NUGUTI-947722 format. One record per atom (N, C-alpha, C): residue number from 1; residue in three letters; atom name; x, y, z. Coordinates in steps of 0.1 Angstrom, whole numbers. Atoms other than C-alpha are relative to their C-alpha. Layout:
N
NUM | ALA | CA | X | Y | Z $
...
//
This chain:
159
1 | UNK | N | 9 | 5 | 11 $
1 | UNK | CA | -102 | 7 | 56 $
1 | UNK | C | -14 | 2 | 11 $
2 | UNK | N | 16 | -6 | -8 $
2 | UNK | CA | -139 | 22 | 69 $
2 | UNK | C | -8 | -16 | 1 $
3 | UNK | N | 7 | 9 | -9 $
3 | UNK | CA | -155 | -8 | 86 $
3 | UNK | C | -14 | 2 | 0 $
4 | UNK | N | 13 | 0 | -3 $
4 | UNK | CA | -191 | -16 | 95 $
4 | UNK | C | -4 | -7 | 9 $
5 | UNK | N | 5 | 7 | -17 $
5 | UNK | CA | -190 | -35 | 128 $
5 | UNK | C | -4 | -18 | -8 $
6 | UNK | N | 6 | 18 | 3 $
6 | UNK | CA | -201 | -77 | 127 $
6 | UNK | C | -12 | 2 | -6 $
7 | UNK | N | 16 | 0 | 7 $
7 | UNK | CA | -237 | -69 | 119 $
7 | UNK | C | -2 | 6 | -14 $
8 | UNK | N | -4 | -4 | 11 $
8 | UNK | CA | -224 | -44 | 92 $
8 | UNK | C | 4 | -9 | -7 $
9 | UNK | N | -3 | 14 | 8 $
9 | UNK | CA | -208 | -72 | 78 $
9 | UNK | C | -9 | -8 | -9 $
10 | UNK | N | 13 | 13 | 7 $
10 | UNK | CA | -236 | -97 | 75 $
10 | UNK | C | -5 | 9 | -8 $
11 | UNK | N | 12 | -6 | 5 $
11 | UNK | CA | -256 | -69 | 60 $
11 | UNK | C | 3 | 0 | -16 $
12 | UNK | N | -10 | -5 | 12 $
12 | UNK | CA | -228 | -60 | 35 $
12 | UNK | C | 0 | -22 | -6 $
13 | UNK | N | 3 | 15 | 7 $
13 | UNK | CA | -228 | -100 | 29 $
13 | UNK | C | -11 | -1 | -14 $
14 | UNK | N | 15 | 3 | 7 $
14 | UNK | CA | -263 | -101 | 21 $
14 | UNK | C | -3 | 6 | -14 $
15 | UNK | N | 2 | -11 | 11 $
15 | UNK | CA | -259 | -67 | -4 $
15 | UNK | C | 4 | -9 | -9 $
16 | UNK | N | -8 | 9 | 9 $
16 | UNK | CA | -233 | -88 | -23 $
16 | UNK | C | -5 | -9 | -6 $
17 | UNK | N | 6 | 13 | 5 $
17 | UNK | CA | -249 | -118 | -25 $
17 | UNK | C | -12 | -1 | -10 $
18 | UNK | N | 13 | -5 | 9 $
18 | UNK | CA | -280 | -101 | -39 $
18 | UNK | C | 4 | 2 | -14 $
19 | UNK | N | -6 | 4 | 16 $
19 | UNK | CA | -259 | -98 | -70 $
19 | UNK | C | 4 | -9 | -8 $
20 | UNK | N | -7 | 19 | 4 $
20 | UNK | CA | -246 | -136 | -72 $
20 | UNK | C | -7 | -3 | -10 $
21 | UNK | N | 15 | 13 | 8 $
21 | UNK | CA | -268 | -157 | -100 $
21 | UNK | C | 2 | -10 | 11 $
22 | UNK | N | -2 | 13 | -10 $
22 | UNK | CA | -255 | -183 | -75 $
22 | UNK | C | 4 | 1 | 16 $
23 | UNK | N | -4 | -5 | -11 $
23 | UNK | CA | -257 | -170 | -38 $
23 | UNK | C | 6 | -6 | 8 $
24 | UNK | N | -10 | 13 | -7 $
24 | UNK | CA | -246 | -203 | -23 $
24 | UNK | C | 12 | 0 | -7 $
25 | UNK | N | -14 | -1 | 8 $
25 | UNK | CA | -218 | -206 | -49 $
25 | UNK | C | 8 | 8 | 5 $
26 | UNK | N | -10 | -13 | -4 $
26 | UNK | CA | -205 | -171 | -38 $
26 | UNK | C | 4 | -2 | 11 $
27 | UNK | N | -3 | 2 | -10 $
27 | UNK | CA | -206 | -178 | -4 $
27 | UNK | C | 8 | -11 | 3 $
28 | UNK | N | -6 | 11 | -3 $
28 | UNK | CA | -192 | -211 | -7 $
28 | UNK | C | 17 | 4 | -3 $
29 | UNK | N | -16 | -5 | 7 $
29 | UNK | CA | -159 | -196 | -25 $
29 | UNK | C | 4 | 10 | 12 $
30 | UNK | N | -5 | -13 | -10 $
30 | UNK | CA | -157 | -165 | 2 $
30 | UNK | C | -1 | -7 | 12 $
31 | UNK | N | -2 | 6 | -12 $
31 | UNK | CA | -156 | -195 | 31 $
31 | UNK | C | 11 | -8 | 2 $
32 | UNK | N | -7 | 8 | 3 $
32 | UNK | CA | -141 | -222 | 17 $
32 | UNK | C | 13 | 2 | -10 $
33 | UNK | N | -12 | -2 | 11 $
33 | UNK | CA | -113 | -208 | -12 $
33 | UNK | C | 4 | 7 | 7 $
34 | UNK | N | -12 | -8 | -10 $
34 | UNK | CA | -80 | -201 | 3 $
34 | UNK | C | -2 | 13 | -5 $
35 | UNK | N | 0 | -8 | 6 $
35 | UNK | CA | -83 | -171 | -17 $
35 | UNK | C | -5 | 12 | 8 $
36 | UNK | N | 11 | -6 | -10 $
36 | UNK | CA | -112 | -156 | 3 $
36 | UNK | C | -5 | 10 | -10 $
37 | UNK | N | 4 | -12 | 10 $
37 | UNK | CA | -125 | -139 | -28 $
37 | UNK | C | -10 | -7 | -11 $
38 | UNK | N | 14 | 4 | 5 $
38 | UNK | CA | -158 | -144 | -49 $
38 | UNK | C | 1 | 7 | -17 $
39 | UNK | N | 4 | -11 | 11 $
39 | UNK | CA | -164 | -131 | -88 $
39 | UNK | C | -15 | 3 | 1 $
40 | UNK | N | 16 | -3 | -4 $
40 | UNK | CA | -199 | -111 | -88 $
40 | UNK | C | -3 | 9 | -14 $
41 | UNK | N | 2 | -6 | 12 $
41 | UNK | CA | -214 | -96 | -120 $
41 | UNK | C | 0 | 17 | 5 $
42 | UNK | N | 1 | -15 | 2 $
42 | UNK | CA | -214 | -57 | -125 $
42 | UNK | C | -11 | 0 | -7 $
43 | UNK | N | 13 | -1 | 9 $
43 | UNK | CA | -245 | -44 | -142 $
43 | UNK | C | -7 | -8 | 10 $
44 | UNK | N | 8 | 6 | -4 $
44 | UNK | CA | -267 | -59 | -114 $
44 | UNK | C | -6 | 12 | 12 $
45 | UNK | N | 1 | -8 | -12 $
45 | UNK | CA | -264 | -38 | -83 $
45 | UNK | C | 5 | 11 | 2 $
46 | UNK | N | -10 | -8 | 2 $
46 | UNK | CA | -237 | -16 | -91 $
46 | UNK | C | 11 | -2 | -14 $
47 | UNK | N | -9 | 0 | 11 $
47 | UNK | CA | -212 | -7 | -118 $
47 | UNK | C | 16 | 6 | 7 $
48 | UNK | N | -11 | -5 | -3 $
48 | UNK | CA | -176 | -1 | -110 $
48 | UNK | C | 14 | 10 | -10 $
49 | UNK | N | -8 | -13 | 11 $
49 | UNK | CA | -152 | 32 | -123 $
49 | UNK | C | 11 | -7 | 8 $
50 | UNK | N | -11 | 4 | -6 $
50 | UNK | CA | -116 | 15 | -118 $
50 | UNK | C | 8 | 14 | -6 $
51 | UNK | N | -14 | -9 | 3 $
51 | UNK | CA | -87 | 42 | -113 $
51 | UNK | C | 9 | 0 | 4 $
52 | UNK | N | -12 | 4 | -2 $
52 | UNK | CA | -52 | 42 | -111 $
52 | UNK | C | 0 | 7 | 10 $
53 | UNK | N | -4 | -4 | -14 $
53 | UNK | CA | -41 | 45 | -76 $
53 | UNK | C | 3 | 17 | 2 $
54 | UNK | N | -4 | -14 | -2 $
54 | UNK | CA | -24 | 80 | -83 $
54 | UNK | C | -9 | 14 | -1 $
55 | UNK | N | 9 | -5 | 0 $
55 | UNK | CA | -58 | 95 | -89 $
55 | UNK | C | -12 | -4 | 10 $
56 | UNK | N | 10 | 7 | -10 $
56 | UNK | CA | -79 | 69 | -69 $
56 | UNK | C | 2 | 10 | 16 $
57 | UNK | N | -6 | -4 | -10 $
57 | UNK | CA | -62 | 80 | -34 $
57 | UNK | C | -6 | 13 | 4 $
58 | UNK | N | 7 | -14 | -5 $
58 | UNK | CA | -67 | 116 | -34 $
58 | UNK | C | -18 | 2 | -6 $
59 | UNK | N | 18 | -3 | 2 $
59 | UNK | CA | -103 | 114 | -50 $
59 | UNK | C | -4 | -9 | 10 $
60 | UNK | N | 6 | 1 | -13 $
60 | UNK | CA | -112 | 92 | -23 $
60 | UNK | C | 1 | 10 | 14 $
61 | UNK | N | -2 | -13 | -11 $
61 | UNK | CA | -97 | 120 | 5 $
61 | UNK | C | -10 | 8 | -5 $
62 | UNK | N | 6 | -7 | -1 $
62 | UNK | CA | -117 | 141 | -14 $
62 | UNK | C | -15 | -1 | 3 $
63 | UNK | N | 15 | 5 | -5 $
63 | UNK | CA | -149 | 124 | -14 $
63 | UNK | C | -3 | -7 | 12 $
64 | UNK | N | 5 | 2 | -16 $
64 | UNK | CA | -149 | 117 | 23 $
64 | UNK | C | 0 | 10 | 6 $
65 | UNK | N | 4 | -17 | -5 $
65 | UNK | CA | -144 | 154 | 31 $
65 | UNK | C | -15 | 2 | -6 $
66 | UNK | N | 14 | -5 | 2 $
66 | UNK | CA | -175 | 155 | 13 $
66 | UNK | C | -12 | -6 | 4 $
67 | UNK | N | 7 | 8 | -5 $
67 | UNK | CA | -194 | 129 | 20 $
67 | UNK | C | -5 | -6 | 11 $
68 | UNK | N | -2 | 12 | -15 $
68 | UNK | CA | -181 | 111 | 53 $
68 | UNK | C | 0 | -9 | -5 $
69 | UNK | N | -4 | 14 | 5 $
69 | UNK | CA | -185 | 79 | 38 $
69 | UNK | C | -9 | -1 | -16 $
70 | UNK | N | 4 | 0 | 15 $
70 | UNK | CA | -187 | 74 | 0 $
70 | UNK | C | -2 | -16 | -1 $
71 | UNK | N | 3 | 14 | 4 $
71 | UNK | CA | -200 | 38 | -16 $
71 | UNK | C | 14 | -7 | -1 $
72 | UNK | N | -14 | 8 | 2 $
72 | UNK | CA | -179 | 10 | -17 $
72 | UNK | C | 15 | 1 | -9 $
73 | UNK | N | -8 | -5 | 10 $
73 | UNK | CA | -143 | 13 | -27 $
73 | UNK | C | 9 | -17 | 3 $
74 | UNK | N | -8 | 11 | 3 $
74 | UNK | CA | -119 | -15 | -35 $
74 | UNK | C | 13 | 4 | -6 $
75 | UNK | N | -12 | -1 | 5 $
75 | UNK | CA | -81 | -19 | -41 $
75 | UNK | C | 4 | -14 | -6 $
76 | UNK | N | -5 | 16 | 7 $
76 | UNK | CA | -62 | -45 | -63 $
76 | UNK | C | 12 | -4 | 8 $
77 | UNK | N | -11 | 1 | -4 $
77 | UNK | CA | -35 | -61 | -56 $
77 | UNK | C | 12 | 8 | 4 $
78 | UNK | N | -15 | -10 | 1 $
78 | UNK | CA | -3 | -39 | -49 $
78 | UNK | C | -6 | 17 | -5 $
79 | UNK | N | 6 | -14 | 3 $
79 | UNK | CA | -27 | -8 | -49 $
79 | UNK | C | 3 | 3 | -12 $
80 | UNK | N | -4 | -9 | 13 $
80 | UNK | CA | -20 | -1 | -86 $
80 | UNK | C | -16 | 7 | -3 $
81 | UNK | N | 15 | -5 | 1 $
81 | UNK | CA | -63 | 5 | -87 $
81 | UNK | C | -6 | -2 | 8 $
82 | UNK | N | 15 | 2 | -13 $
82 | UNK | CA | -94 | 11 | -69 $
82 | UNK | C | -11 | 1 | -8 $
83 | UNK | N | 15 | -2 | 8 $
83 | UNK | CA | -128 | 7 | -80 $
83 | UNK | C | -9 | 3 | 12 $
84 | UNK | N | 9 | -4 | -7 $
84 | UNK | CA | -154 | 27 | -69 $
84 | UNK | C | -15 | -6 | -5 $
85 | UNK | N | 16 | 4 | -1 $
85 | UNK | CA | -190 | 13 | -67 $
85 | UNK | C | -9 | 9 | -4 $
86 | UNK | N | 6 | -12 | 8 $
86 | UNK | CA | -211 | 36 | -88 $
86 | UNK | C | -17 | -8 | -4 $
87 | UNK | N | 11 | 2 | 3 $
87 | UNK | CA | -250 | 31 | -98 $
87 | UNK | C | -1 | -9 | -16 $
88 | UNK | N | 0 | 4 | 15 $
88 | UNK | CA | -256 | 4 | -128 $
88 | UNK | C | -5 | 11 | -10 $
89 | UNK | N | 9 | -5 | 15 $
89 | UNK | CA | -259 | 16 | -164 $
89 | UNK | C | 10 | 14 | 1 $
90 | UNK | N | -13 | -11 | -1 $
90 | UNK | CA | -226 | 42 | -151 $
90 | UNK | C | 9 | -1 | -12 $
91 | UNK | N | -13 | 9 | 11 $
91 | UNK | CA | -203 | 20 | -170 $
91 | UNK | C | -3 | 7 | -17 $
92 | UNK | N | 3 | -2 | 20 $
92 | UNK | CA | -220 | 27 | -205 $
92 | UNK | C | -1 | 16 | 0 $
93 | UNK | N | -4 | -17 | 2 $
93 | UNK | CA | -223 | 67 | -202 $
93 | UNK | C | 13 | 3 | 3 $
94 | UNK | N | -14 | -12 | -8 $
94 | UNK | CA | -185 | 74 | -187 $
94 | UNK | C | 11 | -1 | -10 $
95 | UNK | N | -10 | -1 | 13 $
95 | UNK | CA | -161 | 85 | -208 $
95 | UNK | C | 13 | 9 | 4 $
96 | UNK | N | -14 | -9 | -10 $
96 | UNK | CA | -125 | 94 | -189 $
96 | UNK | C | 11 | -8 | -6 $
97 | UNK | N | -16 | 5 | 0 $
97 | UNK | CA | -87 | 93 | -201 $
97 | UNK | C | 3 | -8 | 14 $
98 | UNK | N | -13 | 2 | -13 $
98 | UNK | CA | -69 | 66 | -180 $
98 | UNK | C | -14 | -9 | 11 $
99 | UNK | N | 12 | 5 | -9 $
99 | UNK | CA | -105 | 53 | -164 $
99 | UNK | C | -9 | -13 | -7 $
100 | UNK | N | 6 | 17 | -4 $
100 | UNK | CA | -117 | 15 | -163 $
100 | UNK | C | -11 | 4 | 3 $
101 | UNK | N | 14 | -1 | -7 $
101 | UNK | CA | -153 | 4 | -160 $
101 | UNK | C | -2 | -10 | 0 $
102 | UNK | N | 5 | 16 | 0 $
102 | UNK | CA | -170 | -25 | -152 $
102 | UNK | C | -15 | 1 | 2 $
103 | UNK | N | 14 | -2 | -1 $
103 | UNK | CA | -209 | -25 | -162 $
103 | UNK | C | -6 | -18 | 2 $
104 | UNK | N | 2 | 13 | 3 $
104 | UNK | CA | -229 | -52 | -176 $
104 | UNK | C | 5 | -7 | -7 $
105 | UNK | N | -4 | 11 | 5 $
105 | UNK | CA | -218 | -84 | -189 $
105 | UNK | C | 16 | -1 | 6 $
106 | UNK | N | -12 | -4 | -6 $
106 | UNK | CA | -184 | -76 | -168 $
106 | UNK | C | -2 | -4 | 17 $
107 | UNK | N | -5 | 8 | -16 $
107 | UNK | CA | -173 | -99 | -134 $
107 | UNK | C | 10 | 11 | 10 $
108 | UNK | N | -9 | -8 | -4 $
108 | UNK | CA | -152 | -80 | -110 $
108 | UNK | C | -1 | -14 | 12 $
109 | UNK | N | 0 | 10 | -15 $
109 | UNK | CA | -135 | -101 | -78 $
109 | UNK | C | -1 | 10 | 11 $
110 | UNK | N | 10 | -1 | -12 $
110 | UNK | CA | -149 | -95 | -46 $
110 | UNK | C | 6 | -9 | 15 $
111 | UNK | N | -8 | 4 | -11 $
111 | UNK | CA | -131 | -100 | -15 $
111 | UNK | C | -15 | 2 | 14 $
112 | UNK | N | 10 | 0 | -18 $
112 | UNK | CA | -156 | -110 | 19 $
112 | UNK | C | 3 | 12 | 9 $
113 | UNK | N | -2 | -13 | -7 $
113 | UNK | CA | -162 | -81 | 35 $
113 | UNK | C | 3 | -1 | 17 $
114 | UNK | N | -5 | -1 | -8 $
114 | UNK | CA | -143 | -76 | 62 $
114 | UNK | C | 12 | -13 | 8 $
115 | UNK | N | -11 | 9 | 0 $
115 | UNK | CA | -117 | -102 | 58 $
115 | UNK | C | 15 | 5 | -10 $
116 | UNK | N | -9 | -2 | 6 $
116 | UNK | CA | -81 | -97 | 42 $
116 | UNK | C | 4 | -10 | -7 $
117 | UNK | N | -3 | 10 | 13 $
117 | UNK | CA | -71 | -114 | 12 $
117 | UNK | C | 12 | 4 | -7 $
118 | UNK | N | -12 | -6 | 9 $
118 | UNK | CA | -40 | -112 | -6 $
118 | UNK | C | -3 | 3 | -13 $
119 | UNK | N | 3 | -4 | 17 $
119 | UNK | CA | -54 | -102 | -40 $
119 | UNK | C | -8 | 12 | 3 $
120 | UNK | N | 5 | -12 | -3 $
120 | UNK | CA | -78 | -75 | -33 $
120 | UNK | C | -6 | 4 | 13 $
121 | UNK | N | 3 | -1 | -10 $
121 | UNK | CA | -88 | -57 | -4 $
121 | UNK | C | -14 | 16 | 4 $
122 | UNK | N | 10 | -10 | -5 $
122 | UNK | CA | -118 | -34 | 9 $
122 | UNK | C | 6 | 14 | 5 $
123 | UNK | N | -2 | -16 | -2 $
123 | UNK | CA | -111 | 6 | 12 $
123 | UNK | C | -12 | 3 | 10 $
124 | UNK | N | 13 | -4 | -1 $
124 | UNK | CA | -146 | 14 | 16 $
124 | UNK | C | -8 | -14 | 5 $
125 | UNK | N | 11 | 14 | 2 $
125 | UNK | CA | -168 | -20 | 31 $
125 | UNK | C | -15 | 5 | -4 $
126 | UNK | N | 11 | -4 | 0 $
126 | UNK | CA | -198 | -19 | 18 $
126 | UNK | C | -13 | 0 | 13 $
127 | UNK | N | 9 | 0 | -10 $
127 | UNK | CA | -228 | -8 | 43 $
127 | UNK | C | -13 | -11 | 5 $
128 | UNK | N | 7 | 15 | 0 $
128 | UNK | CA | -251 | -35 | 33 $
128 | UNK | C | -17 | 6 | -2 $
129 | UNK | N | 16 | -11 | 4 $
129 | UNK | CA | -279 | -6 | 28 $
129 | UNK | C | -2 | 4 | -19 $
130 | UNK | N | -8 | -6 | 14 $
130 | UNK | CA | -264 | -4 | -10 $
130 | UNK | C | 0 | 19 | -2 $
131 | UNK | N | -5 | -16 | 0 $
131 | UNK | CA | -253 | 32 | -6 $
131 | UNK | C | 15 | -2 | -12 $
132 | UNK | N | -8 | -2 | 10 $
132 | UNK | CA | -233 | 37 | -40 $
132 | UNK | C | 2 | 15 | 0 $
133 | UNK | N | -8 | -14 | 2 $
133 | UNK | CA | -209 | 67 | -47 $
133 | UNK | C | -8 | 6 | -12 $
134 | UNK | N | 10 | -4 | 12 $
134 | UNK | CA | -230 | 90 | -70 $
134 | UNK | C | 11 | 4 | -9 $
135 | UNK | N | -7 | -4 | 9 $
135 | UNK | CA | -213 | 94 | -103 $
135 | UNK | C | 7 | 13 | -2 $
136 | UNK | N | -4 | -12 | 2 $
136 | UNK | CA | -213 | 131 | -110 $
136 | UNK | C | 10 | 6 | 12 $
137 | UNK | N | -11 | -7 | -14 $
137 | UNK | CA | -198 | 136 | -71 $
137 | UNK | C | 15 | -7 | -3 $
138 | UNK | N | -13 | 9 | 0 $
138 | UNK | CA | -172 | 113 | -81 $
138 | UNK | C | 5 | 4 | -10 $
139 | UNK | N | -8 | -11 | 11 $
139 | UNK | CA | -163 | 132 | -111 $
139 | UNK | C | 5 | 12 | 5 $
140 | UNK | N | -6 | -13 | -4 $
140 | UNK | CA | -161 | 165 | -93 $
140 | UNK | C | 12 | -4 | 9 $
141 | UNK | N | -12 | 3 | -14 $
141 | UNK | CA | -138 | 147 | -63 $
141 | UNK | C | 8 | -3 | -9 $
142 | UNK | N | -6 | 3 | 5 $
142 | UNK | CA | -119 | 131 | -91 $
142 | UNK | C | 7 | 15 | -13 $
143 | UNK | N | -4 | -12 | 6 $
143 | UNK | CA | -115 | 166 | -108 $
143 | UNK | C | 9 | 8 | 11 $
144 | UNK | N | -6 | -8 | -12 $
144 | UNK | CA | -104 | 182 | -76 $
144 | UNK | C | 13 | -7 | 2 $
145 | UNK | N | -9 | 8 | 0 $
145 | UNK | CA | -84 | 153 | -70 $
145 | UNK | C | 13 | 5 | -13 $
146 | UNK | N | -11 | -4 | 10 $
146 | UNK | CA | -65 | 162 | -104 $
146 | UNK | C | 10 | 12 | 2 $
147 | UNK | N | -1 | -13 | -3 $
147 | UNK | CA | -62 | 196 | -98 $
147 | UNK | C | 11 | 1 | 15 $
148 | UNK | N | -8 | -1 | -11 $
148 | UNK | CA | -45 | 188 | -63 $
148 | UNK | C | 14 | -5 | -6 $
149 | UNK | N | -9 | 6 | 4 $
149 | UNK | CA | -21 | 167 | -78 $
149 | UNK | C | 10 | 8 | -14 $
150 | UNK | N | -5 | -9 | 12 $
150 | UNK | CA | -11 | 192 | -107 $
150 | UNK | C | 9 | 7 | 10 $
151 | UNK | N | -11 | -13 | -6 $
151 | UNK | CA | -2 | 216 | -82 $
151 | UNK | C | 7 | -4 | 12 $
152 | UNK | N | -6 | 9 | -9 $
152 | UNK | CA | 15 | 190 | -64 $
152 | UNK | C | -1 | 2 | 18 $
153 | UNK | N | 4 | -2 | -17 $
153 | UNK | CA | -4 | 195 | -31 $
153 | UNK | C | -7 | -15 | 7 $
154 | UNK | N | -1 | 13 | -9 $
154 | UNK | CA | -9 | 158 | -26 $
154 | UNK | C | 7 | -10 | -5 $
155 | UNK | N | -6 | 6 | 3 $
155 | UNK | CA | 9 | 132 | -22 $
155 | UNK | C | -10 | -14 | 1 $
156 | UNK | N | 3 | 15 | -2 $
156 | UNK | CA | -3 | 91 | -24 $
156 | UNK | C | 7 | -4 | 10 $
157 | UNK | N | -9 | 6 | -11 $
157 | UNK | CA | 1 | 74 | 7 $
157 | UNK | C | -3 | -15 | -3 $
158 | UNK | N | 3 | 13 | 4 $
158 | UNK | CA | -13 | 40 | -10 $
158 | UNK | C | -8 | -9 | 13 $
159 | UNK | N | 6 | 1 | -10 $
159 | UNK | CA | -36 | 37 | 16 $
159 | UNK | C | 0 | -4 | 15 $
//
């Protein structure tokens, strides 16, 4: 997991809370709920593009080679899917077979930055500055990853 340290985790928390309709309730869920997750609305500060892990992990590898540290990325329970945080509005314009999107009017399960949960986990923790993955760059990385997979060049390790 790409982390941000204690100060970065506080900044990440504040950035994530800025999307919550009720930041205090969200913080309470994170701190007191046995699950350590909260629901946050997509489409406010970010949208999320959800890829199957078979494509998501190689895509994350390509992105990391290209930009060093992409925007936040989540993995779901069992590492079946990965969510890449992209600019708001991306979900309404995205067309891609097998790729789901979460935008305005949808909610996502978000773990507290830096804490392990049983449901979802951060692969790339938010940096607190609002850095998101550029959608066209993500698309290019997906194409590169799909090409590598088609050529048998990349095995998915699941994180």
